[in-house]
N, C-alpha and C positions, 0 to 999 in steps of 0.2 A: 504494500500500500504506500503510495507516494506521501511523503511528509510535506506539510505546508511550511513555507519559509516566512518568517515574520518580517514584515516590511519595516525597515528602520526609518525613523523620522529623519528627514533631510536637514542637514545643518545649514543655517542661513547666516549671512553676515549682517542681517538687518539690525540686530541688537547692537552690534559694534558700531554701525552707522549712527544709531541713536546716541550711543555713548560718546561718539566723536563730536557731537554737537551739544553735549550736556553742559558745556560752559555757557551756552547761549541764553537759556532762560533767566538765570540770575542777573546777567549783564543787561538783558532787555528790561527787566524789572528795575534795575539800578538806573538805567537811562530814563525810564518813565518817571521814576521818583524825582530824579534830578531836574527834569524838565516839567515838573508839576502836572503830569497827566492825570493822576488820580485825584489830586487836589482840585484840578479844574473841573472834573466830572462830578465832584461831590454835590454841586448845586443842581445837577440835572444832565441829561443826555446832550451831547454836542458833536458836531462834525469835526474832522481834523482841522479844517479852516478856522473854526471857532476856538478850538484849543490852541492853535498856533497864535491867534491874535491875543489870547489871554496869557499865554505862557512866554511868548517871544521866540519859541522854537520854530524850526522850518516845517512847512506842511509835508514836504517829502519825507523828512526824518520821522515825524510823528505818525504819518500814515503807515510807514513800514513797521514801527514798533507796536502801534496800536492794533494793527491787523494780527501781528504775532501774539499779542496779549489776548486777542479773541481766540486764537488757536490754543492758547494755554488756559483758557477758561477763566481769565482774570478780567476780561472785559466782554461786553455783549455789543453786537452791532445790528441795527434794524435795516429795513429796506430803504430808508432814506439816508443811509450812510451816517447815522448818528450812533455814537458810542456811549455806553453807560457802564457803571460799575456793577460787578457781581457782589453777592453777599460777602464773599471772602475778601475781595479787594476793598470793599467799603469798610469792613471791620479792621483790616490789618495793614492797608497801604495808604490810607489817607493820613497825612502827617499829624493832624491834631486829635486823633482818636487815642483813647487811653492805652489800648493794646497795640498801637501802631508799630510795625516793623520797618517803617519807611526810613528811619534814621540809619538802621543797620544796612539796608540795601543801598541807600543813597550815599552814605558817607564811609562806612566801614568796608563794605564788600570790595570796592575797587582797590583799597589798600591791601586787603587780605589776598585777593586774587593775583595781584602783581608779583607777590613773593613766590607763588606757585610756579611761575615761569622758570625758575631756577631749580625745579625739583630734581631733574636728572642729575645735576651736579651735587645736590644735597644728598641724594641717595648714595652717590659714589663716595662722598666723604663722611657721611653720617653726621654732618654738622650744618646748622643753619647759616645762611649768609649773614644774618643779623638776628641775634637772639633778643627777644622782647621780654624775657622773664628776669632781666637784670635791671636795676634801677636806672643806671646811666642811659641805657638804650630804650627801656620800656615805658618810662613815665609819659612821654608824648603819645605813644600808642594806646596805653590804657586810659589816659585822660579822654581820648576820643571814643574809646570802646565802651566804657562802663555805662555812660548815660544811654547809649544806643541799644544796650541789651537789657535795660530795666524791664521792658515788657516780657522778656523771656524768663526772668528770675522772679519777678514780683508775685505771680500766681503761686509758685511753689513756696515762696516765703510766707505768703498768707496762709497756705495750707499748714505750714509748720506752726505758725502762731495759733491756729485753731487747734491743732493736735496737742500743743503744750498747754492749752487752756489758760493762756496768760490773761485773758479778759476776766477770769474768775479769781485771779490771784489776790490774796489779802495782804501779802507782804511784798516788799520790793523784790523784783527779779533782776538780777545782774547778768547782763549779756555781753559776751566777748565776740565781736565781729572781726574775724581775721582776714587780712587783705580785703578790707571792706569795700574799696572801690567807690561806687555811688552810695554805698551804705544801705542799699535797698533791703537787704535781709534783716538788718537791725531795725530799719524803718518800719517794716511790716509788723514786727513785734511791738514796737513802741506805739504804733497806731492803735493797737488793741487794748492797751492799758496804760494809764499814767504812772503805774508802779514800775514800769520797765525802765531800766537805766542801761545804756549801751556804751561800751568802750570800743571804739573803732581803731583798728591798727592797720597802717599802710605806710608806703613810702612817703617821705616828706613832700614830694611833688604831687602826690595824689590827694593828700588831706584837704587842700582847698576845694577840690571837687566834692569830696564827701561833705564838707561843711555847707557848700552851696546847695547840694541836693537835699540834705536834711532840713535846711531852712525852707526850701520850696515845699517840702512835705509837712512842714509845721511841727517838727519834733527836734529841732536843733538844740533846744534847751535841755534835752535829756540825753545828749551825747557828750562823751569825753573822747579825746583824740590822742593817740600815741603814734609818733613818727618813728619809722625804722624798718629794717629787715625783720621778717617774722621770726627768724631764729636768733636774732640779736636783741630785739626790743624787749624791754622789761615791762610786761603787762600784768605782773603780780598774780594773785590767785583769789580763790573764793567765789568764782562765778557759778551761777546756776545753769547757764547755757553757753556753749561755745559753737560758733557757726563757721564752717569752712565752705563758703559758697562757690563751687567750681574753681578750686585752688589746686588740688592735688595733681591734676593732669598737667599743669605747667611746671610744677615743682619737680616731678619725677620721683621715683621710689625712694632713694636715699634721703632726700630732704623731707619728703612726706612722712617717712617713719620718724625722723627727728621732730618734726612739727607735731605729730600725734603724741609723742612723749611729752613735749612741752605743754600741749593742750591738756593732757591728762592731769599734769601737776597744777594747772591753772583752775581746774574745776573743783568745786567742793564735793564731798561725798553725796551721792545721789544726783549729781549734775549730769546734764545731757550734752553730748556732742552731736551736731547735725552736719552732715556732709552732702553737698550736691555735686554730682559727677555725671559724665556721659559713660554709662557702664556697658562693657562688652560681656559676652558670655564666657564661660571658662575656657572654651576651645578657641576663642577669638575668631569665630566664624560669622557672628552677627551681633547686634544689628549693623547694617551697612553704614548708617550715619556715624555711629561711634567708632567704627573701624576707619572711616575716612577722617574723622576728627583726630585720630592718632597720627595720621599723616600731617594734619594741620600742626600738631605739636612737633613733629619732625622738622617742618618748615620754619617754625617760629621759636623753638626753645632748644636749650642744650641737652636736656635729659627728659623732657616731657613725654607723656604717653597716655593712653586710656587704660583703665583697669577694670577687672571684674568685681562683682560684689564680694566674692569669696577671697580675693586677694586683699581687698581693703579690710574685710572682716578679720583676716588673720593678722594684719598689722595692728588693728585695734586691740585684739585679744593679746597680742604679744606685749603690749605696753600696760595691760591690766584692765581694759574696758570689758564690761559684761553686757549681756542682753543686746547683742548686735542684731539689728533688725532693719527691715525696709519699711518706709512710709510712702504709700502711694501719693503722688503729687503731680500737678500739671507739668507736662514736659516729657521728653523722651525717656527719662530714667526716674526711678523712685529716689527719694532721699534715703540716706543711710543714717540711722540713729544708734547710739550706744550710751551706756550709763557707767559713770565711775562709781564703783561700789563704796 
């Protein structure tokens, strides 16, 4: 009896072609933000001519990127050639919306992307062309970055505040916000209760930004500020909560372990450490975003990387933390919490 041969699925280069143009969507969004496309459409549907008159950009350039944004489902276009926002672009790409990502796409993305052009050489040497995790090189970069990523961290910081039940606190809650940047992690806790007092630690060049943002959020009077490198600054002890909001990936494993030791000593018994990170799985096979973020660390830092929950859990346990667990929060990864016994 003749055996049937199984037909193999034919391999196609189509996915590679798509990946070859994967750089295009973020740059198109960046150009649209920079040329006020989404802001122009907030008041209603417009033609490319009308957006050109309002924004000052060329009709030819706008027509090209706006049609591409229709293809990306970030704009809609009707039969009269009028463009309008989608629910997604209205919520996240109009510059004055609370959760806007417009600042990231318009200001930070070009800066970040330009460094990736040297990736082949960086892979060969294993070293970035310019490391941004050092104070001399990084202050300008992070001053621009931290305010533009507030919408990415704020929801997770609010979830942490809810979990810690700071709104119900009867005594003062002392919070240590390490590499505070904009201060948004401490701000979210301070907004929940007048009993929250935050100590923000960051480079001297970053503290003016932290002060300005805390002032904007109305909690400046409940913040203290310490300037210096995380491993050198004296931030004392006796804290109820210590927050490391997306810090370990740029520090790398050796400095992260030292920082966790120092943080352990800074907390009082029963105190909580909260860590925000882009987590990979144990095999480093997914999720794709966190794996690509590891390349971002290769491009921008001396020793940075992304880590798994179990890696960070083992570091925490090595220095004495107990009850290491995950807290579901808005964003690609959960927060990691642990308790000093």
